[in-house]
N, CA and C of each residue as an Amber inpcrd file, in Angstrom:
protein
   375
 -72.8750000 -35.2510000  32.9100000 -73.6010000 -33.9070000  32.8750000
 -74.6810000 -34.0670000  33.4070000 -75.7600000 -34.9300000  33.4700000
 -76.9480000 -34.7070000  34.2520000 -76.8660000 -34.2540000  35.9430000
 -75.9530000 -34.7830000  36.2910000 -75.5780000 -34.1340000  37.5930000
 -75.2580000 -32.6420000  37.8240000 -73.9820000 -32.3450000  36.9710000
 -74.0460000 -31.1070000  36.8950000 -75.2300000 -30.1370000  36.9130000
 -75.9910000 -30.4200000  35.7930000 -77.2480000 -29.8600000  35.8340000
 -78.1210000 -29.4520000  37.0540000 -78.2890000 -30.6010000  37.6580000
 -78.7660000 -30.8630000  39.2660000 -78.1960000 -29.7170000  40.0990000
 -76.7830000 -30.1670000  40.0080000 -75.9230000 -28.8540000  40.4470000
 -76.1780000 -27.7740000  40.5760000 -76.3030000 -27.3220000  39.6660000
 -76.3570000 -26.0160000  39.1860000 -77.9450000 -25.4920000  39.4210000
 -79.0280000 -26.2210000  39.3230000 -80.2330000 -26.1820000  39.7440000
 -80.6670000 -26.0000000  41.2340000 -79.9490000 -27.0830000  42.0110000
 -80.0690000 -27.0330000  43.6860000 -79.3810000 -25.6910000  44.0200000
 -78.2680000 -25.1240000  43.4710000 -77.3470000 -23.9170000  43.7080000
 -78.2830000 -22.6040000  43.3750000 -78.8360000 -22.8760000  42.5880000
 -80.0370000 -21.9020000  42.0750000 -80.8960000 -21.8080000  43.0080000
 -81.6590000 -22.7290000  43.2830000 -82.5450000 -22.8750000  44.2480000
 -82.0420000 -22.4400000  45.5370000 -80.8080000 -22.7850000  46.1050000
 -80.5800000 -22.2000000  47.5840000 -80.2380000 -20.8860000  47.3770000
 -79.5690000 -20.1680000  46.7380000 -79.2650000 -18.8770000  46.1550000
 -80.8060000 -18.1810000  46.6780000 -82.0650000 -18.8140000  45.7360000
 -83.2960000 -17.8250000  45.5990000 -84.0010000 -18.2880000  47.4320000
 -83.8060000 -19.3070000  47.8640000 -83.8740000 -19.5690000  49.4640000
 -83.0780000 -18.9250000  50.2590000 -81.8220000 -18.4300000  49.5030000
 -81.2640000 -17.6420000  51.1860000 -81.3100000 -15.9660000  50.6080000
 -81.8000000 -15.3670000  49.3600000 -82.5790000 -14.3870000  49.0840000
 -83.8200000 -14.2510000  49.6650000 -84.6410000 -15.0550000  49.7280000
 -86.1580000 -14.8260000  50.4950000 -85.7480000 -15.0330000  51.9970000
 -84.9920000 -15.7220000  52.4520000 -84.4270000 -15.7590000  54.0010000
 -83.9600000 -14.2070000  54.2070000 -83.2750000 -13.6670000  53.4820000
 -82.7470000 -12.5480000  54.0590000 -83.7400000 -11.2500000  53.8980000
 -84.4460000 -11.6350000  52.8650000 -85.7260000 -10.5880000  52.3270000
 -86.8440000 -10.7160000  53.6690000 -87.0520000 -12.0490000  53.9470000
 -88.2290000 -12.2640000  55.3210000 -87.6880000 -11.8220000  56.5950000
 -86.0770000 -11.7960000  56.8300000 -85.5980000 -11.1040000  58.1190000
 -85.6410000  -9.8830000  57.9950000 -85.3160000  -9.0570000  57.4050000
 -85.4800000  -7.9350000  56.7430000 -86.8390000  -7.4740000  57.1200000
 -87.9290000  -7.9860000  56.3990000 -89.3560000  -7.5850000  56.9750000
 -89.6800000  -8.0990000  57.9090000 -89.1850000  -8.7600000  58.7850000
 -89.2000000  -9.2150000  60.0470000 -89.1900000  -8.0650000  60.9770000
 -87.4610000  -7.6500000  60.9070000 -86.7340000  -6.5770000  61.6160000
 -87.9470000  -5.2360000  61.3340000 -88.5590000  -5.0320000  60.1390000
 -88.8350000  -3.5880000  59.8950000 -90.3840000  -3.7240000  60.6780000
 -91.0710000  -5.2200000  60.6460000 -92.1780000  -5.5800000  61.3830000
 -91.7210000  -5.0310000  62.6750000 -91.0690000  -5.2280000  63.3890000
 -90.1170000  -5.4720000  64.9270000 -89.9310000  -4.1260000  65.1370000
 -89.7240000  -3.3920000  64.3770000 -89.6830000  -1.8890000  64.9000000
 -90.9030000  -1.4230000  64.8570000 -91.7790000  -1.7380000  63.6180000
 -93.0010000  -0.8800000  64.1250000 -93.8200000  -1.4250000  65.4710000
 -93.5020000  -2.8950000  65.5480000 -94.0600000  -3.1770000  66.8360000
 -94.2590000  -2.3540000  67.5150000 -92.3590000  -2.2290000  68.1160000
 -92.2960000  -1.6440000  69.0050000 -92.4290000  -0.2190000  69.1800000
 -92.6670000   0.6130000  68.0920000 -93.1040000   2.0800000  67.7360000
 -94.7750000   2.1720000  68.2100000 -95.4880000   1.3360000  67.8950000
 -96.8200000   1.0690000  68.0650000 -96.9540000   0.9050000  69.7030000
 -96.2060000   0.1680000  70.3990000 -96.1700000  -0.2100000  71.8330000
 -96.0630000   1.0190000  72.5480000 -94.8110000   1.9700000  72.3490000
 -94.4020000   3.3120000  72.6700000 -95.4340000   4.0380000  72.5660000
 -95.9690000   4.3160000  71.5800000 -97.5090000   5.1040000  71.1760000
 -98.4300000   4.9420000  72.2040000 -98.6410000   3.2470000  72.1860000
 -99.6920000   2.9860000  73.2680000 -99.6190000   3.1960000  74.5440000
 -98.2610000   3.2620000  74.8480000 -97.8770000   3.6650000  76.4290000
 -98.2170000   5.2730000  76.7780000 -97.4730000   5.6300000  75.2500000
 -97.9050000   7.4770000  75.3040000 -99.3440000   7.7040000  75.4100000
-100.1680000   7.3820000  75.1060000-101.4400000   7.1060000  74.7790000
-101.9970000   7.2330000  76.0810000-102.0810000   5.9060000  76.5400000
-102.1580000   5.5310000  78.2190000-102.2210000   6.5610000  79.2890000
-100.5760000   6.8390000  79.3950000-100.1780000   8.0280000  80.0590000
-101.2830000   9.4960000  79.8780000-101.4180000   9.9420000  78.7340000
-101.9930000  11.0150000  78.0690000-103.6440000  10.5030000  78.8610000
-104.3420000   9.6750000  78.4730000-105.7200000   9.6310000  79.1690000
-105.8570000   9.8940000  80.2120000-104.6630000   9.2450000  81.1760000
-104.5490000   9.1350000  82.5900000-104.8240000  10.5160000  83.0010000
-103.8740000  11.5000000  82.4010000-103.5520000  12.8040000  82.7590000
-104.5840000  13.7050000  82.3970000-105.2340000  13.1020000  81.1110000
-106.9540000  14.2330000  80.5500000-107.6810000  13.9220000  81.9260000
-107.7110000  12.4410000  82.4210000-108.8900000  12.0050000  83.2500000
-108.5810000  12.7800000  84.5660000-107.5450000  12.6980000  85.0430000
-107.3710000  13.7250000  85.9410000-107.3240000  15.1550000  86.1900000
-107.3600000  15.7700000  85.0130000-107.5330000  17.1350000  84.5340000
-109.0590000  17.1300000  84.5240000-110.0400000  16.1070000  84.1090000
-111.0780000  16.5170000  83.7770000-112.1250000  16.2650000  85.4520000
-111.4450000  15.4130000  86.0170000-112.0300000  15.4630000  87.8030000
-111.5880000  16.6790000  88.2090000-110.3300000  17.2450000  88.0040000
-110.0810000  18.8600000  88.6480000-111.2260000  19.8300000  88.1380000
-111.2860000  19.7910000  87.0680000-111.9200000  20.9110000  86.0300000
-113.4440000  20.4480000  86.7330000-114.3500000  19.3000000  87.1800000
-115.2900000  19.0060000  87.2960000-115.6070000  19.5180000  88.7810000
-114.7870000  19.5620000  89.4230000-114.8320000  19.6150000  91.0920000
-114.9580000  21.2340000  90.8920000-114.1900000  22.0030000  90.1970000
-114.2310000  23.2970000  90.3730000-115.2930000  23.9780000  89.8730000
-115.9810000  23.2570000  88.8940000-117.4060000  23.5250000  87.8800000
-118.6760000  23.5920000  89.0360000-118.4030000  22.1920000  89.9320000
-119.2630000  22.4850000  91.4050000-118.9390000  23.5420000  92.1850000
-117.6870000  23.7660000  92.7250000-117.4080000  24.9090000  93.5920000
-118.0920000  26.1550000  93.0950000-118.0580000  26.5500000  91.7890000
-118.2910000  27.5490000  90.9490000-119.6660000  27.5090000  91.0580000
-120.7010000  26.4380000  90.8730000-122.0250000  26.5850000  90.6500000
-122.3990000  26.9400000  92.0490000-121.9720000  26.1370000  93.1970000
-121.7680000  26.5550000  94.6590000-122.1560000  27.9010000  94.7810000
-120.9820000  28.6150000  94.6740000-121.0540000  29.9930000  95.0750000
-121.6160000  30.8600000  94.0550000-121.8680000  30.5120000  92.9830000
-123.0120000  31.2790000  92.1730000-124.3400000  31.6280000  92.7530000
-124.8210000  30.1510000  93.3630000-125.9200000  29.8620000  93.9720000
-125.9610000  30.6760000  95.0110000-125.0170000  30.9340000  95.8760000
-124.8610000  31.3400000  97.0260000-125.1400000  32.9340000  97.0300000
-124.5100000  33.0470000  95.9630000-124.4020000  34.7370000  95.7630000
-125.7000000  35.2460000  95.3950000-126.4520000  34.2350000  94.1770000
-127.8480000  34.3350000  93.8050000-128.9530000  34.4890000  95.0040000
-128.5270000  33.8130000  95.9250000-129.2990000  33.3990000  97.0920000
-128.8980000  34.8630000  98.4160000-127.7130000  35.5050000  98.1660000
-127.6520000  36.3790000  98.7940000-128.0540000  38.0560000  97.9520000
-128.0960000  38.0450000  96.7570000-128.4980000  39.4670000  96.0000000
-129.9090000  40.0240000  96.3390000-131.1830000  39.2130000  97.0350000
-131.6890000  40.0100000  97.4420000-131.9410000  41.0680000  98.2510000
-130.8280000  40.2650000  99.2490000-130.5950000  41.0990000 100.6670000
-129.4960000  42.2770000 100.3020000-128.8910000  41.4330000  99.5600000
-127.7370000  43.0120000  99.1830000-128.2630000  43.7890000  98.4860000
-129.3690000  44.2040000  97.9160000-130.0390000  44.6680000  96.8460000
-130.8970000  45.5140000  97.7660000-131.2800000  44.9200000  98.4440000
-132.3880000  45.4730000  99.9540000-131.4910000  46.5500000 100.6840000
-130.3660000  46.0160000 101.0110000-129.2610000  46.2930000 101.9440000
-129.1920000  47.8090000 101.0900000-128.6400000  47.9280000  99.9630000
-127.8130000  49.1200000  99.1350000-129.1340000  50.3270000  98.9690000
-130.5280000  49.8850000  98.3210000-131.2550000  50.6880000  98.7250000
-132.0730000  51.0720000  99.6620000-131.5000000  50.4590000 100.5370000
-132.3820000  51.0560000 101.8700000-130.9820000  52.0850000 102.2640000
-129.7430000  51.6510000 102.0910000-128.5910000  52.5810000 102.4980000
-128.6680000  54.0230000 101.3700000-128.9420000  53.7340000 100.1660000
-129.0680000  54.9740000  99.2690000-130.0580000  55.6310000  99.8510000
-131.4800000  55.3950000 100.0370000-132.2990000  56.1740000 100.8160000
-132.1330000  56.6560000 101.8900000-131.6170000  55.8820000 103.0590000
-131.2820000  56.7040000 104.0800000-130.1900000  57.8660000 103.7990000
-129.6700000  58.0030000 103.0550000-128.6160000  58.4580000 102.9000000
-128.9910000  59.7980000 102.2440000-130.2820000  59.7150000 101.3260000
-130.8860000  60.6450000 100.6030000-131.4780000  61.5120000 102.0520000
-132.0240000  60.7120000 102.7330000-133.2550000  61.3800000 103.7570000
-132.2840000  61.9620000 104.9630000-131.2680000  61.6210000 104.7900000
-130.0610000  62.4180000 105.8820000-129.6000000  63.4250000 105.0790000
-129.6110000  63.6070000 103.6200000-129.1700000  64.7530000 102.6980000
-127.6730000  64.3940000 102.3440000-126.9980000  63.2740000 102.9070000
-125.5250000  63.1890000 102.5580000-125.1700000  61.7910000 102.2720000
-124.4010000  61.9980000 101.4320000-124.0340000  60.7620000 101.2280000
-122.4240000  60.0580000 102.1980000-122.6310000  59.2710000 103.1780000
-121.7130000  59.3060000 103.9370000-121.1890000  57.9070000 103.1580000
-121.6910000  57.6860000 102.2510000-120.9990000  56.0430000 101.5980000
-119.7480000  56.5460000 100.5850000-118.9700000  55.7560000 100.2890000
-117.8820000  56.5410000  99.3430000-118.5560000  56.0980000  97.7860000
-117.9420000  57.4330000  97.0810000-118.9670000  57.0880000  95.8910000
-118.7700000  56.3300000  94.8580000-117.8950000  55.2660000  95.0330000
-117.5450000  54.3620000  94.1990000-118.6620000  52.9490000  94.7850000
-118.8530000  53.1290000  95.9960000-119.6920000  52.1200000  96.4120000
-121.1330000  52.1600000  95.3710000-121.3780000  52.7120000  94.8210000
-122.4040000  52.2660000  93.9980000-122.3520000  51.4670000  92.9320000
-121.1970000  51.9420000  92.4380000-120.2420000  51.5250000  91.2110000
-120.1700000  50.0870000  92.0050000-119.2600000  49.8920000  92.6700000
-119.0580000  48.5880000  93.0570000-120.1370000  47.6180000  93.0500000
-121.3670000  48.1000000  93.8980000-122.4290000  47.5220000  93.9570000
-122.6800000  46.7800000  92.5020000-123.2710000  48.0890000  91.3570000
-123.8960000  47.0660000  90.7390000-123.0550000  46.4970000  89.4430000
-121.8650000  46.7030000  89.7190000-120.7490000  45.7000000  89.1860000
-120.9700000  44.5200000  89.6960000-120.9870000  44.4060000  90.8160000
-120.9910000  43.1810000  91.3460000-122.5600000  42.5890000  91.0160000
-123.7550000  43.3860000  91.0230000-124.8000000  42.8960000  90.5370000
-124.9360000  42.5460000  89.0610000-124.1910000  43.0290000  88.2780000
-123.9580000  42.6860000  86.8480000-123.4350000  41.0040000  86.2900000
-122.1240000  41.4560000  87.4420000-121.6010000  39.7190000  87.2880000
-122.3140000  39.0540000  87.6430000-123.0550000  38.5840000  89.0630000
-124.0880000  37.7340000  89.4560000-125.2810000  37.5310000  88.3580000
-125.6800000  38.7470000  87.7450000-126.5480000  38.4260000  86.7360000
-125.9310000  37.5870000  85.3540000-125.1000000  37.9530000  85.1060000
-124.3470000  37.2930000  83.8750000-124.1510000  36.1110000  84.2880000
-123.3000000  35.9620000  85.8670000-123.1760000  34.2670000  85.8970000
-124.5570000  33.4800000  85.8820000-125.5780000  34.4230000  86.8130000
-126.8710000  33.3070000  86.7540000-127.4440000  33.3100000  85.1760000
-126.9960000  33.6440000  84.0530000-127.4240000  33.5040000  82.6110000
-126.5680000  32.5480000  82.3400000-125.3420000  32.5500000  82.5510000
-124.7570000  31.1570000  81.8850000-124.6710000  30.4420000  82.2970000
-124.8810000  30.1570000  84.3450000-125.5370000  28.5410000  84.9560000
-126.5280000  28.3720000  84.2020000-127.6810000  29.2490000  83.7960000
-129.2300000  29.0110000  83.3720000-129.1390000  28.0930000  82.0300000
-128.1010000  28.4710000  81.2360000-127.5950000  27.5060000  80.0370000
-126.7120000  26.3190000  79.9590000-125.7530000  26.2950000  80.6720000
-125.2220000  25.2620000  81.0060000-125.8440000  24.1460000  81.5100000
-125.6110000  22.9320000  81.2430000-126.1680000  21.7160000  81.9790000
-125.8890000  21.2590000  82.9140000
């Protein structure tokens, strides 16, 4: 009878160990899937960082170009203003407006854009 109890105890212990092994295998499978998902997400994140870095570089180059254009426009502004005022004065002295009527509007529109751009560039770092 003692052997019968030992066999039953061993069978119960075996069942318990088999259940633990199945549970461990299921947990292992679950963790492997999580690991694969995290690796995929990390790869996607690395690609996104590379794309965003390229975009930042492109935008920085555009900013440099726009600042250079703004500086050139601001440098030319006094010359253009003098030219416009001299043209208007000459036209008034001649008693006629030989330039198109929209010329003044376009000039002052340009002047306003340049002033706005100058104010915006002085606020940016």
